[in-house]
Structures are given as structure tokens and as C-alpha cells.
N, C-alpha and C positions, 0 to 999 in steps of 0.2 A: 343748542346755544352756539353762537358764533365766537364767543370768547371762552378761554379756559375756565373750568369750574374752580371757584375759590374755596380752598379747603383749610380747615384748622384741625389740629390734632391735640387731644387732651390725653395726658399721660405719656409724654414722649420719653421720659426717663424709665418707664416701665414697659409694659407690653406694647405701648404705642409705637415704640421704635421699630417694631416689625413691619409697620405700614410704610416706612420710609422708602425702601427699595421700589415698591410699586408706585409710590408717589413720584419718585424720580423718573421712572419710566413714563408715567402719564404726563409729567411736565415736559419731558423731551419730545413727546408727541404733540404737545400743545393742547392736551385734553384737560389738564388740571394744574393748579399751582398751589403750593403751600404758602398761605398768607398769614397764618397765626399758629402759635403754640400755647396751649394752656397747661401749666404745670406750676408746682410750687417753686421750682428752680428754673432759671432760664436755660434754654437749649444750648448745647455746645456748637461751635462753628461747624464741626464735622456733621452734626445732625441736620443742620439747616443749610448746607452748602447749596448755593443756587444763585440765580441772577439778582435776587432781592432778599433782604433779611426780613423774615416774618416777624410780626409783632408778637410780644410775649405778655401774658396776663395770667393771673391765678383765678380769674373770674370768667368762666366760659361764656355765659350769656353776654357780658359786656364785650368780650373779644369777638364773638360772632357779629354783634351789632356794629362794632367799630371797623371790622374788616369787610363787612357786607358779604360774609361767607355763605356759600351755597350748601356746603356740606361740612359736618363736624364728625370727626372720628372720636368716639368715646372709648378709650381703652384704659380705664382707671379701676381702682379696687371695686369688687363686686357690689358692695353696699352703697356705692355712689352712682351706679348706673342710671337709676330711674330719675333722680333729681337732675343730673347733668344732661341726660337726653331731653328731658322736658324743657330745661332752660335753653338748650340749643334750638329746639323747635320753636319755642316762644320768641326767640330772637331772630328767627327766619331761616334756619338751616335744616336740611334733611340730615339723617344720622346713620352712620355706620357704627353699630353698637357691639362691643365685644360680648362674648358669652360668659356666664349666663346673662340673659337680658335684664333680669331683675332678681332680687333676693327674696321675693315673696310674690304670691299671686296678686295680692293687693297692689304692689308696686307695678307689676306687669300690666294690670288693668289701668293704672294711672298713665302709663306710657301709651297704651292703646287709645285711651280717651284723648290724649294730647295729639296723637296723629290726626284724629278726626277734627279736633278743635282748630289746629293750626294748618291743616291740609298739608301735612308733611309725611314722608315715608321713612321707615326705619328698616334697615337690614341688619341681621344678627350674624356675628362672626363665627358661625359653625362651619369652619373651613372644610371639614370632612364631607359636608353636604354639597360642596362645590366640585367634588370629584365625580368623574364619570363612573367610578367603581360601584357606588351604591345604586346608581341608575341601571347599570348592567345587571346587578343582582336582582333588582325588581323585574327586569325584563325576563330573566331566566325563570324566576318564580312564575310570572304570568304565562309563559309558554309551557309550563309544566316540565321543566328540564329534569327535576328530581321528584316528580309526583307531588302528592298532597303533602303539605308542610305539617310537621309534627311539633315544631317549635323553633325559636331562634334563641341562641345563647351566646353571650359575650364573656370571654375570660380576659382579664387584664391584670398583669403582675408587674408592677414597677417597684423600684427601690428608691426611697427618699431618706433623708437624714434630718437631724435637728436643725441644721442650717436652713433647710427648706421651710421649716415652720418658724424660724427666727428672722426671716427676711423682711417681715412686715407685721405691724401690730394686728392686722386682721387675719393673718394666715392661720388656718386651723381653728378658727373661731366659729361658733354658732351665732353669737351676737357680739357687738362691740359698742360700748357707750349707749346702750339701749336700742341700737339699730340691728336689724337682721343682717347676717352675713352669709351663713350657710356654706362655709368653705370646706365642704367634705369631699371625699373621693368621688362620689357619684355626681356631685353637682358642679365640680370645677375641673380637676385634672382628668377625670374620665367622663366629663360632660359630653364630649364628642361621641363616646361609646353609647351613652344613653340616647342621645339625639338620633344617632344613625340607626340603632336598632328600632326605635319608634318610627323612623322614616321608612325603613324597609317594610314594616307592616302597614303603616298608613291608616290604621283603623281608629275608631273612637274608643278611648279607654273606658273599661267597665270596672276594673279593680286594680289596686296597687298594693303590694306587700313589700315591706322593707325590713331588713335586718342590719343594724348598724353596730360596728365595733371599732375600737381604737387600740392600737398597740403603742402609739406615742402618747405623751402626756399633753394632750390637746383636748379641746371641747368637741370638735367635730369628728366625723368618721374617717378612718383611713383604710379600713378593711370592711367591705360591705357587700350585700347582695340585694337584688331587687327583682320582683316578679310582677309583670304587668299582663293583664288579659284585655283583649279588645273585641270589638264587634265591627264587622264590615271591612276588615283588613285582609292582607294576604295570608295570614295564618288561620283564618276562620276560627278564632278563639283559642288557638293553641298558645302555650305560655311563651312570654318574652322574658328572658332572664339575663341580668347583667351581674356578674360576680367579679369583684375587683379588690386589689390591695395595693398599698404603697409600702408594705412591709415585707416584700419578697427578697430572697437572697440575691437574685439577679434580675436584671431588667430584660423584658422580652416584648416584641411587638404585640399589642392586643389583637385578638382574633374574634370576629363575629361569625358564628356558624349557623347556617340555615339547615336544619335537619329535615330531610324529606324521606318519603317512603322508599325511594329508589336511589338514595345517595345524599350528598350534602354539598353545600356551597360555602366556601370559607372566604370571608372578606377581611383583609388586613388594611384597615382604613388609614393607618399612618403611612402605609406604603403604596396605597392605591392599587392593591393587588386583589384579584379574584381568582380563586381556584375552584374548579368544578370537579367533583369526584362522584361520578356515576357508578353504580354497582357493576362490576365486571369490566370496567373500562379504565385506562390509565388517566390520571388526573391531568387537567389542562389549566394552565395559569396564564392570565392576561394582566397587563398593566395598563392603567387608564390615566388620562390627563386630568388636570385639575384647574378649574377656573380661579382667578384671583377675585375674591369677593368685592374688594374696593373697585376694581375695574368694572365689574358687572353693574355696580351701583352708579358709577360715573356714566356708563353707557346708557343706563335707564334714564338718568336725569338729563343727559345731553340730547336725547332724541327730540327733534323739533316737532314731531307730530305724535300724539298719544297713540294713534293707530299703528305706528311703527315702533313703539317703545318696547324694548325687550323686557321680559318679566324679571323681577328680582329673583336671585337664586335662593335666598333664605329670608323672605319677608317676615316681619315680626309675627304675623298671624300663624305662620307655619311652626313657630316654636311653642305654641300653647300646650301641646302634649308634653313637651319637656318640662314646662313650668308646672304642670300638674304633678309630675314626678318630684320636682324640687319642693313643691308645697308639701307633698307627703313626707319627704325627708325632713323638711323644716319642722313639721308638727309631730314627728315621731319622738319617742322617748330618747333621752340622751344615750349615746353609744355605750355599749358594754365594754369595760376594759378587757383586753385580750393579752394573756401572757406572751412575752416575746423575749428573745435573746438580745442583749445589749452588746453591740459590736462597734469597733472604731470606724469612723468615716474619714473624710478628708478634712484637712485643716482644723483638726480638733473637734469636729462634729461627731455625733454618735448616730449609729443606725439602729433601728429596731427591726428585728427579723422574726417573723412567726414561723416556726418550723413546720414544714409541710404545706404552707399556705398556697404555693403555686399549684400543687396537685389538687388542693381543695377548690380553688376557683376554677380550675380546668374541669374537674368532675362536675361541679355545680352547673357550669355552662353546658357541658356535654349532655347532662341528663335533664337540664332545664328544671332544676330544683333549688330550693333555698339551702343555705348552709345548715340550718337546724334539721333538715331532712336527711343529711348525710350521717350515717351511723357513728362515725368516729369524731365528728366535730364537737358535740357536747363535751366529750372527754378532754378535748384540746382546751376548751374554755376553762376547765377546772384544773389544768396543769399548773403547778407552781411556777412562778416567774423565774 
């Protein structure tokens, strides 16, 4: 394109605000311009500072049509993603869609069908997949750096409080007003962990096991584990385990560990770090760059010739394995209540902390097993609150 891409942002008072720095950089380069904001509230002057004031509307489809937008950023609550993405495409825009792409497999299929119907592309905001770190790990696996793979495990231990779940009506819900939400630990805060583990393997999912728990008084899971097996991937059918909690005493960077017969590879996806630990050798840590997903989508759309068009970093189709996991979580039984200590948080909020949970998620990821397969975990469930 000879002119800047025209962009609208939905959800600017929420996660959509994180797209503004990249948009300002693209605008300074003449590659894109913010022409519209879709939100229930008008944007602040600080949010939309620029040569022109973008239009504001609470109706994304009408806004895309009125501004002749090329691209819509949809960074709204989970259960609104499908409808808004489809409205944007029907009105003529391509879409940068925040994760998770949809709150059910049926909604995901609706988005996929709309891409074909309206000849539009959708990229999903799994920012961890824009990092060079996962690609480096896949290359190490392919070259046999640690021998045959015995499994991949991810341990995530974060600390949240009641304010986290009180920030919005949909937070911590499985459904809201009859709509699927699925705002659990595996499908939202640790969605990057799940997506990255699946991407490291790259195989076709053959089985999914879930164990969902909750320490907070919510509908969804806040402490959970997942085991996936695949065929045709880098693990040759070895287990992929994600064990996470939002009820840890302290927050620590999540770690994805590729367990091999001659060592291990540790990926800290929030830090873009890869550590290779080969048996008998000192560990080697490298830090990798990260692509800005909005920029890669703009570059894709702006290419004048399809033959020269750079591929999308996270096309909608690449997130189908993650959606299979989300669907397994969505259709699983309600999370089991988990006894936890009630502790003070900030500004009057309360924290819920499960004693020993950091060790539990670490061991489950290290051994690539489910919580229920750890000898001491069943006793923890039965402990008085």
C-alpha cells in the first residue's frame, strides 16, 4: 500500500492500550494510523495523541465501515472476541485478535469461516510465539542437542488477589449471561504457557487430560494441570504437561523445560531466555529478540505483491491446538475447591495461598505428571481450610 494502513482499536481502556506504543511507532514511520477507537467510553487525549483525532464508537462494525479501516485490533473481554472479529471482517477489516481467540471451539470455527467468507486474515496475540526463544528451542531439539525428548513440562506460579477477580464481571467466570467465558488459569493468564508448549512440540493432539482446582471463590480454575500427548511432533508422543497456579506465595517467571536423555532446555518465555543444560557441561543461557505482532501483521498487509508478503507470525490456524485445549477445559467438570490460607493483599484485597503449591507445580512439570499422580497432593485437597 502507498498510504498508511488505517487502524481501529477495540478495548482501548483495557488490554487494547498496550497496542498504542507500537501504533505510535508505526504512525511515525508512515506505516499505519489510528483512525478509530471502539469502546464504551471515549478515549482520553493522552491515548489518542496524534495529528488527527480518531473517531469513537461503541459499535465496531459501524466504526470500521465509517473509517474505511484496513485493520481492527480486538482486545476486549474473552467472550466478545468471536462476534467482534467477525463484525470487523464483515465491515472490511483484517484483525489482530487478542488471546485466547475464542471462548469455545464452535466460536473459533465461526471466526475461521468468516476469514474465508470475507477474504480476511486474523492474527492472534500470543506474543510469546513472536519471540526468537521458542524457535531456538525447536532448533536445538531438531539438532539433537539433548538427545531424545522424554517430555516437556511447564511450571507457572503466580500470585493474584481478590482485586484481580473483581476487576470485571467476566473475570474468573466459566460463563456469563449464558455466554462461554472460560477465564481460567490455563486459558487466560497462562494461555501463553499452553500455546508455547504446544508450539514446541508441533504435533497433532491425540489426547488431553485436565485437572482443575480453585483456591479463590470463583467459577473457573486458578490452580490446574494439563497433560497432552501428540503424534508427529518433536516429542514423539512423550507427555506435554502444564502445571500452574495463581495462588502461590510469591510470583516467579514461568519455566518450560524440555527434558531430554542427555540434559534439558529451559525456556523462560516471559524473559525470552533459553538455557541449555547438557549433562557434564556448564549451562549456557541466551536471550532472544521478540517481534511486535502488530508490526508483522502490518508488514504482511502492506506488501504490494503476495509473492513478497511476509508470513503472519501467529495466524489463526496456528492456534487450533490451543483451542482444542481450551475446549477440553471448557467441557471439563467444574474446578474442585482447594483449601488455602487467606492472607492480606494490597488496598484491602485478600490473597489466597495454597501451602506448598509452588513445589507441587514444579514437581509435576519436572516429572511430567498430573497433580493427582503426586503422592502428597490428594492429602492437600483434604486439608481443612
